[in-house]
All heavy atoms as TSV, in Angstrom:
chain	resi	resn	atom	element	x	y	z
A	1	MET	N	N	-167.466	-83.922	63.289
A	1	MET	CA	C	-168.409	-83.009	62.713
A	1	MET	C	C	-168.212	-83.036	61.203
A	1	MET	O	O	-167.130	-82.759	60.728
A	1	MET	CB	C	-168.109	-81.619	63.283
A	1	MET	CG	C	-169.152	-80.623	63.039
A	1	MET	SD	S	-168.801	-79.025	63.811
A	1	MET	CE	C	-168.526	-79.470	65.490
A	2	LYS	N	N	-169.215	-83.399	60.450
A	2	LYS	CA	C	-169.042	-83.455	59.003
A	2	LYS	C	C	-169.370	-82.108	58.382
A	2	LYS	O	O	-170.238	-81.377	58.845
A	2	LYS	CB	C	-169.893	-84.561	58.399
A	2	LYS	CG	C	-171.372	-84.295	58.400
A	2	LYS	CD	C	-172.123	-85.445	57.751
A	2	LYS	CE	C	-173.598	-85.133	57.776
A	2	LYS	NZ	N	-174.387	-86.178	57.197
A	3	VAL	N	N	-168.659	-81.760	57.343
A	3	VAL	CA	C	-168.906	-80.524	56.618
A	3	VAL	C	C	-169.956	-80.811	55.563
A	3	VAL	O	O	-169.862	-81.792	54.838
A	3	VAL	CB	C	-167.608	-80.002	55.970
A	3	VAL	CG1	C	-167.881	-78.761	55.158
A	3	VAL	CG2	C	-166.560	-79.718	57.029
A	4	VAL	N	N	-170.956	-79.966	55.500
A	4	VAL	CA	C	-172.001	-80.122	54.495
A	4	VAL	C	C	-171.946	-78.941	53.546
A	4	VAL	O	O	-171.326	-77.928	53.827
A	4	VAL	CB	C	-173.403	-80.245	55.139
A	4	VAL	CG1	C	-173.509	-81.522	55.939
A	4	VAL	CG2	C	-173.714	-79.053	56.006
A	5	GLU	N	N	-172.615	-79.070	52.420
A	5	GLU	CA	C	-172.526	-78.056	51.381
A	5	GLU	C	C	-172.871	-76.662	51.870
A	5	GLU	O	O	-172.243	-75.695	51.496
A	5	GLU	CB	C	-173.456	-78.444	50.223
A	5	GLU	CG	C	-173.308	-77.566	49.010
A	5	GLU	CD	C	-174.150	-78.084	47.873
A	5	GLU	OE1	O	-173.673	-78.949	47.137
A	5	GLU	OE2	O	-175.293	-77.610	47.745
A	6	LYS	N	N	-173.839	-76.536	52.741
A	6	LYS	CA	C	-174.284	-75.224	53.176
A	6	LYS	C	C	-173.575	-74.774	54.457
A	6	LYS	O	O	-174.020	-73.892	55.150
A	6	LYS	CB	C	-175.794	-75.226	53.385
A	6	LYS	CG	C	-176.386	-73.852	53.471
A	6	LYS	CD	C	-177.881	-73.899	53.503
A	6	LYS	CE	C	-178.404	-72.486	53.613
A	6	LYS	NZ	N	-179.826	-72.401	53.620
A	7	GLY	N	N	-172.471	-75.368	54.800
A	7	GLY	CA	C	-171.758	-74.976	55.996
A	7	GLY	C	C	-171.532	-76.163	56.908
A	7	GLY	O	O	-171.597	-77.301	56.491
A	8	LEU	N	N	-171.247	-75.874	58.150
A	8	LEU	CA	C	-170.991	-76.940	59.113
A	8	LEU	C	C	-172.269	-77.668	59.469
A	8	LEU	O	O	-172.227	-78.792	59.931
A	8	LEU	CB	C	-170.354	-76.371	60.378
A	8	LEU	CG	C	-168.976	-75.783	60.178
A	8	LEU	CD1	C	-168.514	-75.115	61.456
A	8	LEU	CD2	C	-167.992	-76.839	59.762
A	9	GLY	N	N	-173.384	-77.033	59.274
A	9	GLY	CA	C	-174.655	-77.676	59.533
A	9	GLY	C	C	-175.077	-77.566	60.975
A	9	GLY	O	O	-174.419	-78.069	61.875
A	10	SER	N	N	-176.173	-76.878	61.186
A	10	SER	CA	C	-176.663	-76.719	62.545
A	10	SER	C	C	-177.000	-78.047	63.203
A	10	SER	O	O	-176.769	-78.201	64.403
A	10	SER	CB	C	-177.850	-75.759	62.592
A	10	SER	OG	O	-178.880	-76.164	61.734
A	11	PRO	N	N	-177.494	-79.066	62.469
A	11	PRO	CA	C	-177.737	-80.343	63.142
A	11	PRO	C	C	-176.458	-80.938	63.739
A	11	PRO	O	O	-176.480	-81.487	64.836
A	11	PRO	CB	C	-178.309	-81.237	62.047
A	11	PRO	CG	C	-178.909	-80.301	61.056
A	11	PRO	CD	C	-177.999	-79.102	61.081
A	12	GLU	N	N	-175.343	-80.818	63.028
A	12	GLU	CA	C	-174.079	-81.349	63.541
A	12	GLU	C	C	-173.621	-80.571	64.766
A	12	GLU	O	O	-173.148	-81.161	65.746
A	12	GLU	CB	C	-173.005	-81.320	62.453
A	12	GLU	CG	C	-173.337	-82.162	61.243
A	12	GLU	CD	C	-173.611	-83.613	61.585
A	12	GLU	OE1	O	-172.889	-84.192	62.419
A	12	GLU	OE2	O	-174.553	-84.181	61.021
A	13	CYS	N	N	-173.750	-79.256	64.733
A	13	CYS	CA	C	-173.377	-78.446	65.888
A	13	CYS	C	C	-174.266	-78.764	67.082
A	13	CYS	O	O	-173.795	-78.851	68.216
A	13	CYS	CB	C	-173.442	-76.959	65.542
A	13	CYS	SG	S	-172.155	-76.419	64.399
A	14	ASN	N	N	-175.555	-78.943	66.820
A	14	ASN	CA	C	-176.469	-79.274	67.911
A	14	ASN	C	C	-176.185	-80.654	68.488
A	14	ASN	O	O	-176.344	-80.866	69.691
A	14	ASN	CB	C	-177.916	-79.159	67.448
A	14	ASN	CG	C	-178.348	-77.719	67.314
A	14	ASN	OD1	O	-177.808	-76.827	67.964
A	14	ASN	ND2	N	-179.311	-77.479	66.460
A	15	LYS	N	N	-175.728	-81.590	67.659
A	15	LYS	CA	C	-175.343	-82.910	68.181
A	15	LYS	C	C	-174.191	-82.775	69.171
A	15	LYS	O	O	-174.162	-83.460	70.196
A	15	LYS	CB	C	-174.929	-83.837	67.039
A	15	LYS	CG	C	-176.079	-84.371	66.224
A	15	LYS	CD	C	-175.553	-85.279	65.131
A	15	LYS	CE	C	-176.628	-85.672	64.163
A	15	LYS	NZ	N	-176.092	-86.487	63.049
A	16	LEU	N	N	-173.257	-81.897	68.857
A	16	LEU	CA	C	-172.129	-81.662	69.762
A	16	LEU	C	C	-172.624	-81.117	71.094
A	16	LEU	O	O	-172.264	-81.625	72.163
A	16	LEU	CB	C	-171.130	-80.694	69.123
A	16	LEU	CG	C	-169.955	-80.292	69.992
A	16	LEU	CD1	C	-168.996	-81.454	70.170
A	16	LEU	CD2	C	-169.242	-79.099	69.411
A	17	VAL	N	N	-173.468	-80.102	71.039
A	17	VAL	CA	C	-174.005	-79.508	72.271
A	17	VAL	C	C	-174.826	-80.534	73.041
A	17	VAL	O	O	-174.685	-80.659	74.269
A	17	VAL	CB	C	-174.832	-78.244	71.951
A	17	VAL	CG1	C	-175.521	-77.716	73.203
A	17	VAL	CG2	C	-173.944	-77.160	71.332
A	18	ASP	N	N	-175.652	-81.288	72.359
A	18	ASP	CA	C	-176.479	-82.302	73.024
A	18	ASP	C	C	-175.622	-83.380	73.693
A	18	ASP	O	O	-175.971	-83.888	74.759
A	18	ASP	CB	C	-177.448	-82.941	72.046
A	18	ASP	CG	C	-178.521	-81.972	71.551
A	18	ASP	OD1	O	-178.710	-80.907	72.185
A	18	ASP	OD2	O	-179.146	-82.274	70.513
A	19	ALA	N	N	-174.499	-83.715	73.084
A	19	ALA	CA	C	-173.607	-84.737	73.653
A	19	ALA	C	C	-172.997	-84.298	74.981
A	19	ALA	O	O	-172.567	-85.135	75.774
A	19	ALA	CB	C	-172.501	-85.075	72.660
A	20	MET	N	N	-172.996	-83.009	75.252
A	20	MET	CA	C	-172.452	-82.503	76.530
A	20	MET	C	C	-173.390	-82.784	77.693
A	20	MET	O	O	-172.985	-82.694	78.845
A	20	MET	CB	C	-172.187	-81.004	76.416
A	20	MET	CG	C	-171.087	-80.666	75.473
A	20	MET	SD	S	-170.895	-78.890	75.335
A	20	MET	CE	C	-170.553	-78.758	73.599
A	21	GLN	N	N	-174.620	-83.109	77.415
A	21	GLN	CA	C	-175.619	-83.447	78.434
A	21	GLN	C	C	-175.655	-82.439	79.574
A	21	GLN	O	O	-175.673	-82.798	80.750
A	21	GLN	CB	C	-175.381	-84.855	78.965
A	21	GLN	CG	C	-175.468	-85.911	77.892
A	21	GLN	CD	C	-175.208	-87.305	78.422
A	21	GLN	OE1	O	-174.590	-87.497	79.459
A	21	GLN	NE2	N	-175.685	-88.297	77.686
A	22	GLY	N	N	-175.651	-81.158	79.215
A	22	GLY	CA	C	-175.761	-80.099	80.216
A	22	GLY	C	C	-174.440	-79.647	80.818
A	22	GLY	O	O	-174.399	-78.665	81.544
A	23	ALA	N	N	-173.369	-80.356	80.548
A	23	ALA	CA	C	-172.041	-79.951	81.042
A	23	ALA	C	C	-171.505	-78.831	80.148
A	23	ALA	O	O	-171.944	-78.665	79.015
A	23	ALA	CB	C	-171.084	-81.142	81.008
A	24	PRO	N	N	-170.547	-78.058	80.638
A	24	PRO	CA	C	-170.006	-76.984	79.807
A	24	PRO	C	C	-169.166	-77.468	78.627
A	24	PRO	O	O	-169.012	-76.751	77.638
A	24	PRO	CB	C	-169.167	-76.156	80.769
A	24	PRO	CG	C	-169.012	-76.940	82.011
A	24	PRO	CD	C	-170.047	-78.025	81.997
A	25	PHE	N	N	-168.611	-78.683	78.728
A	25	PHE	CA	C	-167.742	-79.225	77.682
A	25	PHE	C	C	-168.014	-80.719	77.517
A	25	PHE	O	O	-168.571	-81.357	78.407
A	25	PHE	CB	C	-166.262	-79.026	78.050
A	25	PHE	CG	C	-165.896	-77.601	78.324
A	25	PHE	CD1	C	-165.736	-77.152	79.623
A	25	PHE	CD2	C	-165.706	-76.701	77.288
A	25	PHE	CE1	C	-165.401	-75.834	79.889
A	25	PHE	CE2	C	-165.372	-75.388	77.535
A	25	PHE	CZ	C	-165.219	-74.948	78.833
A	26	LEU	N	N	-167.555	-81.270	76.403
A	26	LEU	CA	C	-167.644	-82.726	76.225
A	26	LEU	C	C	-166.887	-83.436	77.335
A	26	LEU	O	O	-167.269	-84.515	77.776
A	26	LEU	CB	C	-167.075	-83.143	74.865
A	26	LEU	CG	C	-167.908	-82.793	73.639
A	26	LEU	CD1	C	-167.108	-83.029	72.362
A	26	LEU	CD2	C	-169.188	-83.593	73.624
A	27	GLY	N	N	-165.808	-82.818	77.796
A	27	GLY	CA	C	-165.002	-83.384	78.862
A	27	GLY	C	C	-165.556	-83.132	80.251
A	27	GLY	O	O	-164.912	-83.438	81.245
A	28	GLY	N	N	-166.733	-82.568	80.337
A	28	GLY	CA	C	-167.337	-82.271	81.644
A	28	GLY	C	C	-167.052	-80.836	82.044
A	28	GLY	O	O	-167.475	-79.906	81.371
A	29	THR	N	N	-166.287	-80.670	83.116
A	29	THR	CA	C	-165.997	-79.319	83.590
A	29	THR	C	C	-164.807	-78.690	82.886
A	29	THR	O	O	-164.602	-77.481	82.992
A	29	THR	CB	C	-165.737	-79.317	85.116
A	29	THR	OG1	O	-164.655	-80.209	85.394
A	29	THR	CG2	C	-166.976	-79.735	85.880
A	30	THR	N	N	-164.025	-79.497	82.184
A	30	THR	CA	C	-162.891	-78.984	81.413
A	30	THR	C	C	-162.920	-79.591	80.016
A	30	THR	O	O	-163.409	-80.703	79.835
A	30	THR	CB	C	-161.538	-79.323	82.080
A	30	THR	OG1	O	-161.431	-80.742	82.212
A	30	THR	CG2	C	-161.414	-78.670	83.450
A	31	PRO	N	N	-162.379	-78.890	79.023
A	31	PRO	CA	C	-162.373	-79.431	77.664
A	31	PRO	C	C	-161.527	-80.692	77.556
A	31	PRO	O	O	-160.521	-80.847	78.244
A	31	PRO	CB	C	-161.748	-78.309	76.833
A	31	PRO	CG	C	-161.870	-77.077	77.650
A	31	PRO	CD	C	-161.837	-77.525	79.077
A	32	ASN	N	N	-161.959	-81.587	76.679
A	32	ASN	CA	C	-161.166	-82.775	76.374
A	32	ASN	C	C	-160.755	-82.726	74.898
A	32	ASN	O	O	-160.965	-81.706	74.225
A	32	ASN	CB	C	-161.924	-84.059	76.731
A	32	ASN	CG	C	-163.155	-84.296	75.870
A	32	ASN	OD1	O	-163.395	-83.622	74.880
A	32	ASN	ND2	N	-163.952	-85.267	76.278
A	33	LEU	N	N	-160.185	-83.792	74.390
A	33	LEU	CA	C	-159.714	-83.812	73.014
A	33	LEU	C	C	-160.864	-83.623	72.018
A	33	LEU	O	O	-160.692	-82.995	70.971
A	33	LEU	CB	C	-158.969	-85.120	72.732
A	33	LEU	CG	C	-158.249	-85.215	71.395
A	33	LEU	CD1	C	-157.263	-84.067	71.209
A	33	LEU	CD2	C	-157.521	-86.547	71.292
A	34	GLY	N	N	-162.029	-84.116	72.342
A	34	GLY	CA	C	-163.194	-83.914	71.476
A	34	GLY	C	C	-163.555	-82.439	71.362
A	34	GLY	O	O	-163.850	-81.939	70.273
A	35	ASP	N	N	-163.539	-81.739	72.498
A	35	ASP	CA	C	-163.797	-80.303	72.489
A	35	ASP	C	C	-162.753	-79.576	71.642
A	35	ASP	O	O	-163.086	-78.713	70.824
A	35	ASP	CB	C	-163.744	-79.733	73.916
A	35	ASP	CG	C	-164.913	-80.140	74.778
A	35	ASP	OD1	O	-166.043	-79.720	74.474
A	35	ASP	OD2	O	-164.689	-80.857	75.763
A	36	LEU	N	N	-161.502	-79.914	71.867
A	36	LEU	CA	C	-160.428	-79.242	71.139
A	36	LEU	C	C	-160.507	-79.504	69.640
A	36	LEU	O	O	-160.266	-78.595	68.833
A	36	LEU	CB	C	-159.071	-79.672	71.681
A	36	LEU	CG	C	-158.770	-79.193	73.101
A	36	LEU	CD1	C	-157.496	-79.845	73.616
A	36	LEU	CD2	C	-158.666	-77.684	73.155
A	37	SER	N	N	-160.861	-80.704	69.258
A	37	SER	CA	C	-160.986	-81.036	67.833
A	37	SER	C	C	-162.111	-80.240	67.183
A	37	SER	O	O	-161.930	-79.652	66.111
A	37	SER	CB	C	-161.235	-82.530	67.653
A	37	SER	OG	O	-160.134	-83.269	68.102
A	38	ALA	N	N	-163.267	-80.239	67.804
A	38	ALA	CA	C	-164.407	-79.500	67.253
A	38	ALA	C	C	-164.124	-78.002	67.231
A	38	ALA	O	O	-164.461	-77.306	66.266
A	38	ALA	CB	C	-165.664	-79.798	68.065
A	39	PHE	N	N	-163.480	-77.518	68.283
A	39	PHE	CA	C	-163.133	-76.100	68.339
A	39	PHE	C	C	-162.179	-75.739	67.204
A	39	PHE	O	O	-162.323	-74.685	66.572
A	39	PHE	CB	C	-162.500	-75.771	69.696
A	39	PHE	CG	C	-162.147	-74.322	69.861
A	39	PHE	CD1	C	-163.132	-73.357	69.966
A	39	PHE	CD2	C	-160.820	-73.924	69.929
A	39	PHE	CE1	C	-162.804	-72.015	70.131
A	39	PHE	CE2	C	-160.484	-72.597	70.100
A	39	PHE	CZ	C	-161.482	-71.639	70.196
A	40	GLY	N	N	-161.242	-76.604	66.911
A	40	GLY	CA	C	-160.304	-76.356	65.820
A	40	GLY	C	C	-161.001	-76.226	64.477
A	40	GLY	O	O	-160.651	-75.362	63.670
A	41	VAL	N	N	-161.989	-77.071	64.250
A	41	VAL	CA	C	-162.746	-77.005	62.997
A	41	VAL	C	C	-163.487	-75.676	62.901
A	41	VAL	O	O	-163.424	-74.977	61.888
A	41	VAL	CB	C	-163.743	-78.186	62.883
A	41	VAL	CG1	C	-164.695	-77.984	61.720
A	41	VAL	CG2	C	-162.997	-79.500	62.758
A	42	LEU	N	N	-164.176	-75.319	63.978
A	42	LEU	CA	C	-164.936	-74.069	63.961
A	42	LEU	C	C	-164.021	-72.847	63.913
A	42	LEU	O	O	-164.313	-71.867	63.234
A	42	LEU	CB	C	-165.862	-73.996	65.172
A	42	LEU	CG	C	-167.061	-74.920	65.105
A	42	LEU	CD1	C	-167.747	-75.008	66.453
A	42	LEU	CD2	C	-168.042	-74.440	64.046
A	43	ARG	N	N	-162.930	-72.905	64.633
A	43	ARG	CA	C	-161.995	-71.776	64.656
A	43	ARG	C	C	-161.403	-71.542	63.272
A	43	ARG	O	O	-161.158	-70.405	62.885
A	43	ARG	CB	C	-160.895	-72.075	65.675
A	43	ARG	CG	C	-159.940	-70.960	65.935
A	43	ARG	CD	C	-160.546	-70.054	67.012
A	43	ARG	NE	N	-159.645	-69.009	67.398
A	43	ARG	CZ	C	-158.861	-69.025	68.452
A	43	ARG	NH1	N	-158.861	-70.058	69.246
A	43	ARG	NH2	N	-158.098	-68.007	68.725
A	44	ALA	N	N	-161.196	-72.605	62.515
A	44	ALA	CA	C	-160.619	-72.482	61.171
A	44	ALA	C	C	-161.532	-71.708	60.219
A	44	ALA	O	O	-161.055	-71.114	59.259
A	44	ALA	CB	C	-160.319	-73.866	60.603
A	45	VAL	N	N	-162.826	-71.719	60.486
A	45	VAL	CA	C	-163.776	-71.027	59.607
A	45	VAL	C	C	-164.464	-69.855	60.312
A	45	VAL	O	O	-165.485	-69.350	59.840
A	45	VAL	CB	C	-164.826	-72.013	59.038
A	45	VAL	CG1	C	-164.172	-73.072	58.176
A	45	VAL	CG2	C	-165.652	-72.640	60.147
A	46	GLN	N	N	-163.887	-69.401	61.410
A	46	GLN	CA	C	-164.531	-68.407	62.267
A	46	GLN	C	C	-164.937	-67.127	61.541
A	46	GLN	O	O	-165.962	-66.544	61.861
A	46	GLN	CB	C	-163.614	-68.064	63.446
A	46	GLN	CG	C	-164.230	-67.116	64.432
A	46	GLN	CD	C	-163.350	-66.895	65.632
A	46	GLN	OE1	O	-162.199	-67.296	65.670
A	46	GLN	NE2	N	-163.884	-66.238	66.627
A	47	HIS	N	N	-164.175	-66.686	60.608
A	47	HIS	CA	C	-164.469	-65.417	59.937
A	47	HIS	C	C	-165.062	-65.627	58.543
A	47	HIS	O	O	-164.777	-64.880	57.619
A	47	HIS	CB	C	-163.201	-64.561	59.874
A	47	HIS	CG	C	-162.650	-64.264	61.230
A	47	HIS	ND1	N	-163.279	-63.404	62.111
A	47	HIS	CD2	C	-161.570	-64.748	61.883
A	47	HIS	CE1	C	-162.589	-63.358	63.240
A	47	HIS	NE2	N	-161.552	-64.172	63.125
A	48	THR	N	N	-165.906	-66.638	58.440
A	48	THR	CA	C	-166.521	-66.961	57.156
A	48	THR	C	C	-168.037	-67.070	57.312
A	48	THR	O	O	-168.552	-67.233	58.427
A	48	THR	CB	C	-166.004	-68.310	56.616
A	48	THR	OG1	O	-166.492	-69.355	57.463
A	48	THR	CG2	C	-164.483	-68.349	56.551
A	49	PRO	N	N	-168.758	-67.023	56.196
A	49	PRO	CA	C	-170.202	-67.240	56.256
A	49	PRO	C	C	-170.571	-68.616	56.813
A	49	PRO	O	O	-171.633	-68.777	57.422
A	49	PRO	CB	C	-170.644	-67.104	54.795
A	49	PRO	CG	C	-169.615	-66.227	54.170
A	49	PRO	CD	C	-168.318	-66.597	54.865
A	50	THR	N	N	-169.711	-69.590	56.632
A	50	THR	CA	C	-169.960	-70.928	57.163
A	50	THR	C	C	-170.109	-70.884	58.676
A	50	THR	O	O	-171.038	-71.470	59.247
A	50	THR	CB	C	-168.812	-71.876	56.771
A	50	THR	OG1	O	-168.772	-71.962	55.351
A	50	THR	CG2	C	-168.998	-73.256	57.369
A	51	PHE	N	N	-169.207	-70.196	59.344
A	51	PHE	CA	C	-169.263	-70.065	60.797
A	51	PHE	C	C	-170.511	-69.283	61.208
A	51	PHE	O	O	-171.219	-69.681	62.134
A	51	PHE	CB	C	-168.005	-69.371	61.314
A	51	PHE	CG	C	-167.999	-69.188	62.798
A	51	PHE	CD1	C	-167.652	-70.226	63.636
A	51	PHE	CD2	C	-168.336	-67.965	63.368
A	51	PHE	CE1	C	-167.637	-70.062	65.016
A	51	PHE	CE2	C	-168.327	-67.790	64.738
A	51	PHE	CZ	C	-167.976	-68.836	65.565
A	52	GLU	N	N	-170.758	-68.178	60.529
A	52	GLU	CA	C	-171.931	-67.359	60.855
A	52	GLU	C	C	-173.214	-68.177	60.737
A	52	GLU	O	O	-174.107	-68.061	61.575
A	52	GLU	CB	C	-171.983	-66.139	59.944
A	52	GLU	CG	C	-170.842	-65.167	60.200
A	52	GLU	CD	C	-170.742	-64.078	59.141
A	52	GLU	OE1	O	-171.687	-63.908	58.344
A	52	GLU	OE2	O	-169.706	-63.395	59.125
A	53	ASP	N	N	-173.284	-69.022	59.724
A	53	ASP	CA	C	-174.448	-69.886	59.537
A	53	ASP	C	C	-174.573	-70.893	60.682
A	53	ASP	O	O	-175.659	-71.101	61.224
A	53	ASP	CB	C	-174.343	-70.611	58.192
A	53	ASP	CG	C	-175.549	-71.476	57.899
A	53	ASP	OD1	O	-176.672	-70.930	57.842
A	53	ASP	OD2	O	-175.375	-72.698	57.728
A	54	ALA	N	N	-173.456	-71.485	61.058
A	54	ALA	CA	C	-173.469	-72.469	62.143
A	54	ALA	C	C	-173.918	-71.831	63.454
A	54	ALA	O	O	-174.723	-72.402	64.189
A	54	ALA	CB	C	-172.088	-73.101	62.301
A	55	VAL	N	N	-173.418	-70.646	63.745
A	55	VAL	CA	C	-173.773	-69.958	64.994
A	55	VAL	C	C	-175.231	-69.499	64.973
A	55	VAL	O	O	-175.937	-69.605	65.974
A	55	VAL	CB	C	-172.815	-68.763	65.246
A	55	VAL	CG1	C	-173.308	-67.874	66.374
A	55	VAL	CG2	C	-171.417	-69.273	65.551
A	56	ALA	N	N	-175.668	-69.019	63.826
A	56	ALA	CA	C	-177.032	-68.492	63.723
A	56	ALA	C	C	-178.101	-69.578	63.794
A	56	ALA	O	O	-179.219	-69.314	64.220
A	56	ALA	CB	C	-177.189	-67.708	62.422
A	57	HIS	N	N	-177.756	-70.787	63.390
A	57	HIS	CA	C	-178.772	-71.839	63.292
A	57	HIS	C	C	-178.513	-73.037	64.204
A	57	HIS	O	O	-178.970	-74.143	63.933
A	57	HIS	CB	C	-178.882	-72.304	61.836
A	57	HIS	CG	C	-179.292	-71.203	60.920
A	57	HIS	ND1	N	-178.409	-70.545	60.114
A	57	HIS	CD2	C	-180.489	-70.613	60.730
A	57	HIS	CE1	C	-179.046	-69.608	59.437
A	57	HIS	NE2	N	-180.313	-69.627	59.791
A	58	SER	N	N	-177.769	-72.815	65.277
A	58	SER	CA	C	-177.526	-73.902	66.225
A	58	SER	C	C	-177.337	-73.335	67.633
A	58	SER	O	O	-177.403	-72.130	67.828
A	58	SER	CB	C	-176.276	-74.703	65.820
A	58	SER	OG	O	-175.106	-73.970	66.128
A	59	LYS	N	N	-177.064	-74.234	68.566
A	59	LYS	CA	C	-176.848	-73.860	69.968
A	59	LYS	C	C	-175.355	-73.805	70.305
A	59	LYS	O	O	-174.982	-73.858	71.464
A	59	LYS	CB	C	-177.529	-74.889	70.878
A	59	LYS	CG	C	-178.999	-75.095	70.585
A	59	LYS	CD	C	-179.603	-76.178	71.460
A	59	LYS	CE	C	-179.263	-77.559	70.930
A	59	LYS	NZ	N	-179.938	-78.652	71.623
A	60	ILE	N	N	-174.484	-73.664	69.314
A	60	ILE	CA	C	-173.051	-73.826	69.508
A	60	ILE	C	C	-172.349	-72.602	70.103
A	60	ILE	O	O	-171.274	-72.721	70.689
A	60	ILE	CB	C	-172.375	-74.247	68.177
A	60	ILE	CG1	C	-171.027	-74.915	68.423
A	60	ILE	CG2	C	-172.218	-73.062	67.234
A	60	ILE	CD1	C	-171.117	-76.277	68.982
A	61	LYS	N	N	-172.916	-71.413	69.968
A	61	LYS	CA	C	-172.201	-70.185	70.345
A	61	LYS	C	C	-171.735	-70.158	71.806
A	61	LYS	O	O	-170.576	-69.821	72.073
A	61	LYS	CB	C	-173.034	-68.954	70.026
A	61	LYS	CG	C	-172.265	-67.661	70.250
A	61	LYS	CD	C	-173.045	-66.459	69.809
A	61	LYS	CE	C	-172.198	-65.209	70.023
A	61	LYS	NZ	N	-172.900	-64.012	69.556
A	62	PRO	N	N	-172.574	-70.482	72.794
A	62	PRO	CA	C	-172.087	-70.442	74.184
A	62	PRO	C	C	-170.894	-71.384	74.414
A	62	PRO	O	O	-169.938	-71.021	75.108
A	62	PRO	CB	C	-173.306	-70.869	75.008
A	62	PRO	CG	C	-174.474	-70.516	74.153
A	62	PRO	CD	C	-174.011	-70.766	72.734
A	63	TRP	N	N	-170.949	-72.576	73.833
A	63	TRP	CA	C	-169.826	-73.505	73.963
A	63	TRP	C	C	-168.578	-72.926	73.311
A	63	TRP	O	O	-167.491	-72.984	73.878
A	63	TRP	CB	C	-170.183	-74.859	73.327
A	63	TRP	CG	C	-169.007	-75.764	73.189
A	63	TRP	CD1	C	-168.501	-76.601	74.161
A	63	TRP	CD2	C	-168.170	-75.917	72.046
A	63	TRP	NE1	N	-167.393	-77.266	73.667
A	63	TRP	CE2	C	-167.170	-76.844	72.361
A	63	TRP	CE3	C	-168.157	-75.350	70.788
A	63	TRP	CZ2	C	-166.180	-77.223	71.461
A	63	TRP	CZ3	C	-167.180	-75.721	69.895
A	63	TRP	CH2	C	-166.204	-76.662	70.242
A	64	PHE	N	N	-168.728	-72.369	72.110
A	64	PHE	CA	C	-167.583	-71.789	71.405
A	64	PHE	C	C	-166.957	-70.679	72.243
A	64	PHE	O	O	-165.729	-70.595	72.364
A	64	PHE	CB	C	-168.012	-71.258	70.030
A	64	PHE	CG	C	-166.859	-70.798	69.200
A	64	PHE	CD1	C	-166.112	-71.701	68.466
A	64	PHE	CD2	C	-166.505	-69.455	69.150
A	64	PHE	CE1	C	-165.032	-71.279	67.697
A	64	PHE	CE2	C	-165.437	-69.021	68.386
A	64	PHE	CZ	C	-164.699	-69.941	67.666
A	65	GLU	N	N	-167.764	-69.835	72.852
A	65	GLU	CA	C	-167.253	-68.751	73.693
A	65	GLU	C	C	-166.534	-69.306	74.933
A	65	GLU	O	O	-165.501	-68.776	75.347
A	65	GLU	CB	C	-168.388	-67.802	74.078
A	65	GLU	CG	C	-168.882	-67.018	72.878
A	65	GLU	CD	C	-170.121	-66.204	73.152
A	65	GLU	OE1	O	-170.818	-66.438	74.179
A	65	GLU	OE2	O	-170.425	-65.317	72.324
A	66	ARG	N	N	-167.072	-70.378	75.522
A	66	ARG	CA	C	-166.384	-71.001	76.663
A	66	ARG	C	C	-165.023	-71.560	76.233
A	66	ARG	O	O	-164.027	-71.437	76.942
A	66	ARG	CB	C	-167.239	-72.121	77.277
A	66	ARG	CG	C	-168.419	-71.624	78.050
A	66	ARG	CD	C	-169.084	-72.730	78.858
A	66	ARG	NE	N	-169.628	-73.818	78.056
A	66	ARG	CZ	C	-170.841	-73.839	77.520
A	66	ARG	NH1	N	-171.669	-72.809	77.680
A	66	ARG	NH2	N	-171.256	-74.889	76.827
A	67	MET	N	N	-164.994	-72.167	75.040
A	67	MET	CA	C	-163.733	-72.703	74.532
A	67	MET	C	C	-162.727	-71.574	74.290
A	67	MET	O	O	-161.540	-71.742	74.600
A	67	MET	CB	C	-163.970	-73.497	73.250
A	67	MET	CG	C	-164.617	-74.847	73.463
A	67	MET	SD	S	-163.606	-75.968	74.475
A	67	MET	CE	C	-162.172	-76.212	73.425
A	68	GLU	N	N	-163.173	-70.473	73.755
A	68	GLU	CA	C	-162.269	-69.333	73.553
A	68	GLU	C	C	-161.664	-68.882	74.876
A	68	GLU	O	O	-160.468	-68.579	74.948
A	68	GLU	CB	C	-163.001	-68.157	72.903
A	68	GLU	CG	C	-163.264	-68.338	71.436
A	68	GLU	CD	C	-163.890	-67.105	70.818
A	68	GLU	OE1	O	-164.869	-66.576	71.375
A	68	GLU	OE2	O	-163.382	-66.676	69.774
A	69	GLN	N	N	-162.459	-68.880	75.928
A	69	GLN	CA	C	-161.958	-68.492	77.251
A	69	GLN	C	C	-160.939	-69.501	77.762
A	69	GLN	O	O	-159.971	-69.131	78.423
A	69	GLN	CB	C	-163.119	-68.356	78.246
A	69	GLN	CG	C	-164.011	-67.184	77.959
A	69	GLN	CD	C	-165.226	-67.160	78.869
A	69	GLN	OE1	O	-165.497	-68.103	79.604
A	69	GLN	NE2	N	-165.990	-66.082	78.798
A	70	GLN	N	N	-161.160	-70.768	77.476
A	70	GLN	CA	C	-160.259	-71.818	77.967
A	70	GLN	C	C	-158.938	-71.876	77.219
A	70	GLN	O	O	-157.893	-72.090	77.827
A	70	GLN	CB	C	-160.944	-73.189	77.877
A	70	GLN	CG	C	-162.073	-73.379	78.861
A	70	GLN	CD	C	-161.562	-73.494	80.284
A	70	GLN	OE1	O	-160.651	-74.249	80.571
A	70	GLN	NE2	N	-162.171	-72.728	81.169
A	71	VAL	N	N	-158.983	-71.733	75.893
A	71	VAL	CA	C	-157.773	-71.916	75.096
A	71	VAL	C	C	-157.230	-70.620	74.503
A	71	VAL	O	O	-156.189	-70.635	73.858
A	71	VAL	CB	C	-157.970	-72.966	73.978
A	71	VAL	CG1	C	-158.344	-74.311	74.557
A	71	VAL	CG2	C	-158.981	-72.512	72.963
A	72	GLY	N	N	-157.911	-69.533	74.719
A	72	GLY	CA	C	-157.466	-68.242	74.194
A	72	GLY	C	C	-158.269	-67.839	72.985
A	72	GLY	O	O	-158.577	-68.662	72.132
A	73	GLY	N	N	-158.636	-66.581	72.943
A	73	GLY	CA	C	-159.515	-66.098	71.879
A	73	GLY	C	C	-158.851	-65.383	70.783
A	73	GLY	O	O	-157.821	-65.255	70.397
């Protein structure tokens, strides 16, 4: 996921969600290293306007919430 000037970028977040092809995670029914890597990036900026922008302008929130349940919130 590349960082862009205005935040993480909703197109990048949507690419992640689209890559899941309807599965709950990139790893299918359980998170894989790709999920954990992307989650780490988002978790690092969770309490910033960057995160709020990414969540508000993409489909990433349900996945992020599932990841929080899997790895701890």
